[in-house]
C-alpha positions, 0 to 999 in steps of 0.5 A: 559210845564212851558215855554208855561205858558206865551203864555197861559196867553197871550191867556187868557188875550186876551179872557178876553179883547176881551170879555169886548171890544165886550159885554160890554156897559160901557165906563170904562169897555171898557177902562179896556178891552183895557188895558187888551189887551195891557197887553197881547200884551206886555207880548207876546212881552217880552215872544218872546224875552226870551232866557233861560240862556241869558245875558242881552244886556246892559252887555258889557263884556259878554263872547262870549259863552253865548247867549244874550237876544234879545233887540228889543222886550224889546224896543218895549214893553217900547214904547208900555207901553208909548203909552198905557198910552196915549191911556188910558189917552185919553179914560178916558178923553173922558169917563169923557167928555161923562158923563158930556155931557150925564149924563151916560157912557152906550154906548147904552143910549149915542146913544139914546140920541144923535140920 
């Protein structure tokens, strides 16, 4: 059961993130929901690469009897974190610009003022 705990956490985080993404109207809350979904995806990738009792792949003098951890998910997560920071920064910058233009962060109000 303890090995399923990361996958349960991923499912809970995805549910929270999608709830906020679909049902919230505030741009900051939508940005936070996207960040939560990104965290869930990163946790999922790290959980897939976990091997119990494995040696880190950077250890070059490992004995051949011990399994080595799979390094590709770790590299994907590092890349996803960098991309996630860029996306979050862009979303927050757009939120600030929308607030400066329309005076609100409510998406329904922005649609009404724009149309």
